[in-house]
N, C-alpha and C positions, 0 to 999 in steps of 0.2 A: 504494500500499500504504499501512493506518495500523500506527498502533503494535502491532494481534493478527493483524497479518499476516495480515486477513482481505482479499475481491478485492470488488469491486465487478460487481454482475452483473443484465443489463438484462433485468424479463419484463415483458410488455406494455406497455409504453412505460414502466416504470418501476424508474429504477437502487435498488437495495437495497445495501445495506454489507459481506453477507455473501449468501455461499453457505446458512449455514443458515433468515436471512430470506427468503433469497426461495424457502426448498421451504414455509417457513411457509405462507408469501405463497398458492403454488400448493393447498397443503390448502384453507387458509379460499377458498379460490372453487372447490373442488369440492363443502366443504360448501356456499357459498352456493349454487350451482347445485343440492342435492338441498332447499336447505329448509332446510335446518340448522340456517344461523344468517341473521339481515336485518342491512341499514345494515351493508356493511364500510366502516373509513373508513380512509386510511393516514395515520401518522402527523401523528393527533390532536395537538394542544394545551389544557393546560391548564395556566392562571394561576394557580399555588400562594399567589401574593404580589404582589399591584402595588408599580409603585415609590412609593419615597416621598422628603422628606426631615426631617430632623431635624437637629435645630444645626449646621440649614445644610451639610450634606451631605447627598448624593442618594443615594439605597440603588438597584441595580436592581431588577425583576423579579425574580421565581425561577417558572420555566416546568418543567415538564415534557413531554416528547414521547413516546408511546410510540408503537414498531413499528404496531401494530394499531389499534386498535376498534372490535366487533360485539354483534348481539343474542341472541343464543341463547333459542332456544324453550325446551320441555320438560314433554312431559305425563309427570305424577305418578302416573302413576296406585294406588290402592288398594284396597282389599276395602268399606272405612267410606264412601270420595266419592271424585267425580273433578275433580280439580282441574285445571287449566292452569299452569306457574309460566314467569314470563320473568324474565330476567337477560343483563345487558349488560355486555359486560364488557370 
């Protein structure tokens, strides 16, 4: 148990930090199977700032770890024109 009293849950050989996170994973897997989203990734890392040295002191890198990342395609149909809009979340 951690400081938020969440329980770790295992789904599809992945261990999630909370029940809510595992439920969201299940929802996203269903959306991926249905073709609503693509390229589902778990815990992608984003480096916000590389490590560096300044005045002889070393500063650590700053990194963000998201729970999920995926691309969502949606069709926006209007009367004047049709277009496909893709966005990655």
